[in-house]
C-alpha positions as CSV (number, residue, x, y, z in Angstrom):
1,M,0.1,-0.2,0.3
2,R,2.9,2.5,0.6
3,S,4.9,1.5,-2.4
4,M,1.6,2.3,-4.3
5,R,1.2,5.7,-2.7
6,M,5.3,6.3,-3.5
7,I,4.7,5.3,-7.0
8,S,1.5,7.2,-7.5
9,F,3.4,10.5,-6.0
10,F,6.5,10.0,-8.3
11,L,4.1,9.5,-11.4
12,L,1.9,12.3,-10.7
13,T,4.4,15.0,-9.6
14,P,5.5,15.9,-13.1
15,F,2.3,16.8,-14.2
16,V,1.4,18.7,-11.2
17,L,4.4,20.7,-11.8
18,G,3.9,21.1,-15.4
19,A,0.4,22.5,-14.9
20,C,2.3,25.1,-12.6
21,K,4.8,26.4,-15.1
22,K,5.1,29.8,-16.5
23,K,2.5,31.1,-19.1
24,D,4.2,30.7,-22.7
25,S,5.0,34.3,-24.2
26,T,3.5,33.2,-27.4
27,S,-0.2,33.2,-26.2
28,S,-3.0,34.5,-28.3
29,E,-4.2,36.5,-25.4
30,P,-3.0,40.3,-26.4
31,N,-0.8,42.3,-23.8
32,P,-2.1,46.0,-23.0
33,P,0.9,48.6,-23.8
34,P,2.7,49.6,-21.2
35,G,1.1,52.7,-19.1
36,N,-2.4,51.8,-20.7
37,Q,-3.4,49.4,-18.0
38,F,-7.1,48.5,-18.3
39,F,-8.8,49.9,-15.0
40,A,-12.5,49.6,-14.0
41,K,-14.4,52.2,-12.2
42,G,-17.6,51.7,-10.7
43,A,-19.8,52.3,-7.7
44,D,-22.7,51.1,-5.8
45,V,-25.3,53.4,-5.5
46,S,-28.1,51.0,-4.2
47,W,-28.2,53.1,-1.4
48,L,-29.0,56.4,-3.1
49,T,-32.9,56.4,-3.0
50,Q,-32.5,55.8,0.6
51,M,-30.2,58.3,1.2
52,E,-32.1,61.2,-0.9
53,A,-35.3,59.8,1.0
54,Q,-33.8,60.7,4.4
55,G,-32.8,64.4,3.0
56,Q,-28.9,63.6,2.4
57,K,-27.5,66.2,0.4
58,F,-24.0,65.9,-1.6
59,Y,-21.6,68.5,-2.4
60,N,-18.8,69.2,-5.1
61,A,-15.3,70.0,-3.8
62,V,-16.1,73.6,-3.6
63,G,-19.1,73.2,-1.5
64,T,-22.0,73.5,-4.1
65,E,-24.6,71.2,-3.8
66,I,-24.8,68.8,-6.6
67,D,-27.0,65.5,-7.8
68,C,-25.1,62.5,-6.4
69,M,-24.9,60.9,-10.1
70,E,-23.6,64.1,-11.4
71,L,-21.0,64.2,-8.8
72,L,-20.1,60.5,-9.5
73,K,-20.2,61.3,-13.4
74,A,-17.7,64.2,-12.9
75,S,-15.4,62.5,-10.5
76,A,-14.8,59.6,-13.3
């Protein structure tokens, strides 16, 4: 039983290590150009209607009252 485990270990180890190797540079996936990395911006506004119903006000950097969605759009 023990020798069977050892044989299995030595037979499976190359496959496990092979699966962990570095990805080939000849991949079909394009690499983004340096300095132009993809970054997704977003916000969870599911709370917005509740906050507005409670009278919450939103202000921009200079202190002017502004609609929350406009504030988020301006900061994007």
